[in-house]
C-alpha positions in Angstrom: 22.9 -4.5 19.0 22.5 -7.7 21.3 19.4 -10.4 19.6 17.9 -13.3 21.2 16.9 -16.6 19.5 13.4 -15.7 19.5 13.8 -12.0 18.4 16.4 -12.9 15.7 13.3 -15.5 14.1 10.6 -13.0 14.9 12.6 -10.2 12.6 11.9 -12.8 9.4 8.0 -13.5 10.0 6.6 -14.6 7.0 4.3 -12.7 4.9 1.1 -14.3 6.3 1.5 -15.8 9.8 -0.8 -18.0 11.5 -2.6 -15.1 13.0 -2.7 -12.9 10.0 -1.6 -11.1 12.9 15.5 2.7 15.5 15.6 6.7 14.3 13.8 8.7 16.5 10.8 11.3 16.0 11.1 14.8 17.8 9.8 13.5 20.8 12.5 11.6 21.9 14.6 14.7 22.2 16.5 14.2 18.6 16.4 16.4 15.6 13.3 17.0 13.7 13.1 15.3 10.5 14.0 17.8 7.2 11.3 19.4 5.7 11.0 19.8 1.9 10.9 23.1 0.3 8.2 24.3 -2.3 5.9 21.1 -2.5 4.9 18.4 -4.4 7.2 15.1 -5.8 10.3 17.2 -7.2 10.6 18.9 -3.9 10.6 15.7 -2.1 13.2 14.3 -4.2 15.3 17.2 -3.3 15.2 16.9 1.0 18.3 16.6 2.3 18.1 14.0 5.2 19.9 14.7 8.6 21.6 11.9 10.0 22.3 11.5 13.4 23.3 8.7 16.2 20.3 6.0 16.5 18.5 5.8 20.0 17.0 2.9 21.3 14.1 1.4 19.1 10.7 2.8 20.1 7.8 0.3 21.3 6.2 -0.1 18.4 9.8 -1.0 17.0 9.9 -3.7 19.7 12.4 -1.6 21.9 15.8 -2.7 23.0 19.0 -0.9 23.3 20.2 1.5 21.0 22.3 -0.4 18.4 25.6 -1.7 19.1 28.9 0.1 17.0 29.8 -1.7 13.4 32.9 -4.0 13.8 36.0 -1.5 13.7 33.6 1.3 15.9 31.5 2.9 13.4 28.3 3.8 14.4 25.2 3.3 13.2 23.1 6.5 11.8 19.4 6.8 11.8 17.4 9.7 9.7 13.7 10.0 8.1 12.7 10.8 4.8 9.2 12.6 4.1 6.5 10.9 1.8 3.5 11.6 0.6 0.6 10.4 3.1 -1.1 10.0 -0.4 0.6 9.3 -3.3 -2.2 10.5 -5.7 -2.1 13.4 -3.8 1.6 14.3 -3.7 1.7 17.8 -2.7 -0.8 17.1 0.5 0.0 15.6 3.8 3.5 13.9 4.2 4.5 11.4 6.8 8.1 10.3 8.1 9.8 6.9 7.4 12.5 6.2 9.7 15.9 5.1 7.9 19.3 3.4 8.8 22.2 3.3 7.3 25.8 1.9 7.8 28.6 3.4 5.2 30.6 1.9 3.1 34.0 0.6 4.3 36.1 1.6 0.9 34.5 4.6 0.0 36.7 4.8 -3.1 35.1 1.9 -4.2 31.5 2.3 -3.2 28.8 1.6 -5.3 26.0 3.1 -3.7 23.5 2.3 -0.8 22.0 -1.4 -0.8 18.7 -1.2 0.8 17.5 -4.0 2.8 13.7 -5.2 3.4 13.6 -8.0 6.0 10.1 -9.2 5.7 6.5 -9.5 7.3 5.0 -7.6 6.1 5.5 -5.2 9.4 9.1 -5.9 10.3 11.0 -3.0 11.5 14.1 -2.6 9.1 15.7 0.1 11.7 15.8 -3.0 14.1 16.6 -5.5 11.9 19.6 -3.9 9.8 21.7 -4.0 13.2 20.3 -7.3 14.2 22.0 -9.4 11.2 24.6 -6.8 10.6 27.3 -9.4 10.8 25.8 -11.3 8.1 26.4 -8.2 5.3 29.5 -7.6 6.4 31.1 -8.4 3.6 28.5 -6.4 1.7 29.3 -2.9 3.7 32.9 -3.1 1.9 31.2 -1.6 -1.1 27.9 -0.5 0.1 26.2 2.0 2.2 24.0 -0.3 4.1 20.5 1.0 4.4 17.2 -0.1 5.8 13.7 1.7 7.0 10.7 1.2 8.7 8.1 1.1 5.9 5.0 3.2 6.5 2.9 1.8 8.9 5.8 -0.2 10.7 7.6 1.2 13.7 8.4 4.5 13.7 6.8 5.4 10.3 3.4 6.6 11.1 2.9 3.4 12.9 -0.7 1.3 12.7 -1.9 1.1 16.3 -5.2 -1.2 16.6 -5.4 -2.5 20.3 -3.4 -2.0 24.0 -0.8 -4.3 25.4 -3.8 -6.0 27.5 -6.4 -6.2 24.9 -3.7 -8.1 22.8 -3.0 -10.4 25.6 -6.2 -11.4 25.9 -6.6 -11.5 21.8 -4.0 -13.7 21.1 -5.1 -16.4 23.7 -8.6 -16.9 22.0 -9.4 -20.2 20.1 -8.5 -19.4 16.2 -9.6 -22.6 15.3 -13.1 -22.7 16.8 -15.0 -26.0 17.4 -18.5 -24.8 17.6 -20.9 -22.1 16.9 -20.1 -20.3 20.4 -16.7 -20.4 19.6 -17.1 -19.1 16.0 -19.4 -15.9 17.1 -16.6 -15.2 19.9 -13.8 -15.5 17.2 -15.7 -13.4 14.8 -16.6 -10.7 17.4 -12.8 -10.3 18.8 -11.9 -9.8 14.7 -14.7 -6.8 14.3 -13.3 -5.3 17.1 -9.9 -5.7 16.5 -10.5 -4.0 13.2 -12.4 -1.7 14.5 -10.0 -0.6 17.1 -7.2 -0.3 13.6 -9.9 1.8 12.4 -10.6 4.0 15.4 -6.6 4.3 16.2 -5.1 4.3 12.2 -8.0 4.8 10.2 -6.2 8.1 8.3 -3.6 6.1 7.4 -4.7 2.3 6.5 -5.8 3.3 3.2 -2.1 4.3 2.3 0.0 1.5 3.9 -0.2 -0.9 0.9 3.0 -2.5 -0.6 2.5 -0.4 -4.2 2.7 2.8 -2.0 5.9 1.5 0.1 7.5 0.7 -3.4 6.6 4.3 -4.2 8.8 5.4 -1.3 11.8 3.0 -2.0 11.9 5.3 -5.4 12.0 8.1 -3.5 14.3 7.1 -0.9 16.8 5.9 -4.1 16.3 9.8 -5.1 17.4 11.2 -1.9 20.1 8.9 -1.2 21.8 10.0 -3.9 21.6 6.6 -6.4 20.7 6.4 -9.8 19.4 2.7 -9.1 18.2 1.2 -6.4 20.4 -1.8 -5.1 18.1 -4.0 -3.2 18.0 -6.9 -1.3 14.4 -8.4 0.1 14.1 -11.1 2.3 10.3 -13.3 2.5 7.8 -10.2 2.2 10.6 -8.4 1.2 10.8 -10.3 -2.2 6.8 -9.3 -3.1 7.5 -5.4 -2.2 11.1 -5.8 -4.9 8.9 -7.6 -7.2 6.3 -4.8 -7.3 8.8 -2.2 -7.1 10.5 -4.0 -10.3 7.2 -3.8 -12.1 6.8 -0.1 -11.3 9.8 1.1 -12.0 12.1 -1.5 -14.2 14.3 1.0 -15.6 15.4 1.9 -12.0 16.3 -1.2 -10.8 19.9 -1.9 -10.0 21.5 -5.2 -8.5 18.9 -7.0 -6.6 18.7 -10.0 -4.5 15.6 -11.6 -3.7 15.8 -14.3 -0.5 13.1 -16.4 0.6 10.7 -15.6 -2.2 7.1 -15.2 -2.0 4.6 -16.7 -5.0 3.6 -13.6 -6.8 1.2 -15.8 -8.7 -0.7 -17.0 -5.4 -3.7 -15.3 -4.2 -4.9 -15.5 -0.6 -6.0 -19.2 -0.4 -3.5 -20.6 -2.5 -0.6 -19.0 -0.5 -2.4 -20.0 2.8 -2.3 -23.7 1.7 1.1 -23.1 0.3 2.5 -22.2 4.0 0.3 -25.1 5.1 2.2 -27.4 3.4 5.7 -25.5 3.9 5.3 -25.1 7.3 4.6 -29.3 7.6 7.5 -30.3 5.3 9.5 -28.4 8.2 7.7 -30.0 10.9 8.2 -33.6 9.0 12.2 -32.5 8.9 11.9 -32.2 12.5 10.6 -35.0 13.6 12.7 -36.9 10.8 15.9 -35.2 12.8 14.4 -36.6 16.0 14.4 -40.0 14.7 17.7 -40.0 13.1 19.5 -38.9 16.9 17.5 -41.7 18.2 17.7 -41.7 22.3 19.1 -38.3 22.0 15.7 -36.8 21.2 13.3 -36.5 23.8 10.1 -36.4 22.2 8.1 -39.9 22.5 8.1 -41.6 19.3 10.3 -43.8 16.9 9.0 -42.3 13.6 7.9 -39.4 11.9 4.2 -40.1 11.9 4.5 -41.0 16.0 6.5 -37.6 16.5 3.7 -35.8 14.9 1.0 -37.6 16.7 2.6 -36.7 20.0 2.6 -33.0 18.7 -1.0 -33.1 17.6 -1.9 -34.8 20.6 -0.5 -32.4 22.8 -2.4 -29.4 20.9 -5.8 -31.0 21.2 -5.0 -31.2 25.2 -4.4 -27.5 25.4 -7.5 -26.9 23.4 -9.5 -28.3 26.3 -7.2 -28.0 29.2 -4.4 -24.8 28.8 -1.3 -25.1 30.7 1.3 -22.8 33.3 3.2 -20.4 30.8 4.7 -17.2 31.8 3.6 -15.4 35.0 -0.2 -15.7 35.0 -0.7 -16.2 31.3 -1.2 -19.9 30.1 -0.1 -21.6 27.1 -3.1 -22.0 25.2 -3.2 -24.5 22.0 -3.4 -21.4 19.5 -0.1 -19.7 20.8 1.4 -23.1 21.5 1.1 -24.0 17.4 2.3 -20.2 17.1 5.5 -21.4 19.4 5.9 -24.2 17.3 5.9 -22.1 13.6 8.4 -20.1 15.0 10.6 -22.4 15.9 10.6 -24.0 12.3 11.6 -20.8 10.7 15.4 -22.1 11.2 16.8 -25.7 11.8 19.2 -23.3 14.5 15.8 -23.5 16.5 14.8 -26.6 16.4 16.8 -27.3 19.7 14.4 -24.7 21.5 11.4 -26.3 19.7 12.1 -30.1 21.0 12.6 -28.4 24.3 9.8 -27.0 24.6 7.6 -29.3 23.5 9.1 -31.7 26.0 8.7 -29.1 28.8 5.0 -28.5 27.7 4.1 -32.3 28.0 5.5 -31.8 31.1 2.7 -28.9 32.0 5.2 -26.0 31.6 4.3 -24.1 28.8 6.7 -21.5 29.1 9.4 -22.0 26.0 6.8 -22.4 23.8 4.6 -19.0 25.2 8.0 -17.2 24.4 8.1 -18.3 20.9 4.5 -17.6 20.3 5.5 -14.1 22.1 8.5 -13.8 19.6 6.2 -14.3 16.6 3.4 -11.5 17.6 5.9 -9.3 18.7 5.4 -9.1 22.7 8.6 -8.5 24.7 9.4 -9.9 28.1 7.9 -6.6 30.0 4.7 -6.9 27.9 4.8 -4.5 25.7 4.2 -5.1 22.0 5.4 -4.1 18.8 3.2 -3.0 16.2 4.2 -5.7 13.5 1.1 -8.0 13.5 -1.1 -4.4 13.2 0.9 -3.4 10.2 0.6 -7.3 9.2 -2.7 -7.1 9.4 -2.8 -3.6 7.5 -0.4 -4.2 4.9 -1.9 -7.5 3.9 -5.8 -6.8 4.3 -5.1 -3.8 1.9 -2.8 -5.4 -0.8 -5.7 -8.3 -1.2 -8.8 -7.9 -2.3 -10.1 -11.5 -0.6 -12.6 -11.3 2.4 -13.4 -14.6 3.2 -16.2 -14.9 5.8 -15.8 -17.4 8.9 -18.2 -19.9 6.7 -16.3 -19.6 3.9 -13.0 -20.5 5.5 -14.6 -23.1 7.7 -15.6 -24.7 4.4 -12.2 -24.8 3.5 -11.0 -26.3 5.8 -11.0 -30.1 4.2 -8.4 -29.0 2.1 -6.1 -27.5 4.4 -5.9 -30.2 6.7 -5.2 -32.5 3.9 -1.8 -30.0 3.4 -1.3 -30.4 7.3 -2.9 -32.1 10.0 -0.6 -29.9 12.2 -1.2 -26.4 10.8 -4.1 -27.2 8.2 -6.7 -25.6 10.8 -4.7 -22.8 12.0 -4.3 -21.8 8.3 -7.6 -22.6 7.3 -9.4 -20.1 9.7 -6.8 -17.6 9.1 -8.4 -16.7 5.4 -11.6 -15.0 7.7 -9.0 -12.4 9.1 -9.3 -9.6 6.6 -13.4 -10.2 6.8 -14.2 -7.3 9.1 -11.4 -4.7 7.7 -12.7 -1.4 7.2 -10.5 -0.9 3.9 -10.7 -2.4 0.6 -7.9 -4.5 -0.9 -6.6 -3.6 -4.3 -5.1 -7.2 -5.7 -5.3 -10.8 -6.4 -2.4 -11.4 -6.6 0.6 -8.7 -7.3 2.2 -7.7 -10.9 5.9 -8.4 -10.7 6.4 -8.2 -14.5 9.4 -6.7 -15.0 10.4 -6.2 -18.6 13.6 -4.5 -19.1 14.7 -4.4 -15.4 18.2 -5.5 -14.7 19.0 -9.4 -13.8 17.5 -9.7 -10.3 19.0 -13.1 -7.9 16.2 -15.2 -7.1 17.1 -17.6 -4.2 15.1 -20.1 -3.4 15.1 -22.5 -0.3 13.9 -26.3 -0.7 13.1 -26.8 3.1 11.7 -22.8 3.6 8.4 -23.3 5.9 7.1 -19.8 5.1 7.8 -19.1 1.9 7.8 -22.5 -0.1 10.6 -22.9 -2.7 8.0 -23.4 -5.8 7.4 -19.8 -4.9 10.9 -18.7 -6.5 10.1 -20.5 -9.8 7.2 -18.9 -9.6 9.1 -14.8 -9.2 11.5 -16.2 -12.1 8.4 -16.6 -14.4 6.8 -13.7 -13.7 9.6 -11.3 -13.3 9.7 -12.2 -17.2 12.7 -13.4 -19.4 16.2 -12.0 -19.1 15.4 -10.9 -15.5 14.8 -13.7 -13.1 18.0 -15.5 -12.5 17.1 -18.8 -10.4 19.2 -20.0 -7.4 18.7 -22.9 -5.5 19.7 -23.8 -1.9 19.1 -27.5 -0.7 18.8 -26.6 2.7 16.3 -26.1 6.0 15.0 -22.7 7.2 13.6 -19.2 6.0 16.0 -18.0 3.6 19.2 -19.0 2.6 21.8 -16.0 2.5 21.8 -16.2 6.4 21.9 -20.1 6.3 25.7 -20.2 6.8 26.1 -21.7 3.1 29.2 -20.6 1.1 27.9 -21.5 -2.1 24.7 -19.3 -1.4 27.1 -16.2 0.1 29.8 -16.5 -2.6 27.0 -16.3 -5.1 25.4 -13.8 -3.8 28.4 -11.2 -2.9 30.0 -12.0 -6.5 26.7 -10.8 -8.1 26.3 -7.5 -5.9 29.3 -6.7 -5.2 31.4 -7.4 -9.1 27.9 -7.6 -10.9 28.7 -11.3 -12.1 25.5 -13.2 -12.3 25.7 -16.7 -11.6 23.9 -19.1 -14.4 20.5 -19.3 -13.7 19.4 -23.0 -12.4 22.7 -23.0 -10.1 21.9 -25.4 -7.2 23.9 -25.1 -3.9 23.9 -28.1 -1.6 
């Protein structure tokens, strides 16, 4: 499947973004999902998956062509897994979870399935895995590579909240209000958005949380025929993996957490950490610009001067949006979203530089395109459900409900953490204020005594899941479980960075069971 720069970045959306915002079902002409015989969990574990060629991704998954064949011509296969809508009533109504797999190349040495979650929450694993397949080809030597759309995501009973036209208007709003009138406008918009989610997906909303997704993964493990779950979690996928390890410690196989969410952080601490992380990434981007001298097109000869230029541009857009794409304009909110999107990988810094330079000249198309990628909007104006699912999962996971007034009170500490991103992260605390379903956590419990070693990979330059989260995850998993590996680099995640040291350590563990010494550093 061809994948653009913006799409590739969007697949690794962080746990909380600024706006705290495949397989086929019967309607596409493919085989109906399998039905379990009998009732309850026992019957669900006995269901047989019916694998078939994968159709193009659905609109909720992001659209696009069907996945291209793997190296050597092997085809991707898709199926559905049935799981309880409500795990407290396993014999009740079921939902369909979309799965994708690529079979192991060496069947004689096959270890089992390696299940991926690429983050979000809200990202479609059914579309992400083919997009990143080349990075994991070595692992396919001994594993079936498997991913899925978690409940509420993509083809798995997707959460829906608004029409495409309504979402265009919603994402163009000012999410950093400057006066009471703008605060009322934002509050009313958030209320309308939450009401739309309840109207269109109210039955699903109480059940899309991470604990239920973890239960789904253990059901998946059993149906796939694995004694233990071998797992590769990225970004939010590390939080999901940690919750799984806590709930099913004896079922953990070889597992890797990359781009690690801090499990000890609640909503406010997590948002503050991200504000600092994105600011650090912007600092590093600006320093790279300074180091390149005249090759950099942005005004300023110091980091401070370049960042002052960025802040002045955003302030100007707050008052006077500029032409973007078609009849849509680039607003301050969308520009900030686009900047954040480009900071997910050093590979995209050149697009950030070009986008900022173009916006300074009155052309907002590139930054708006990057913002669209963050929000799951394609060139035809169709939105995936990544942000609807992101909101639904975060709001049902976390208990905190900040009002706009409470968020406003906390703006000084957010501005101190990041002059550029602080206001956006601070106001975003109120994203769940109008949500119709209560949350369950202050923060997730990931303690996993008795679990097999989990390799936890932290990146010192990660903007979305700051490096400190890796150490916190290691400590929270418990003695003898978390094994820390540090990558001194830039971008969101380490394994896909191209660093040979990280890849060697991760591959050695997943393929051969060789656990590196905790504290290993890759530079």
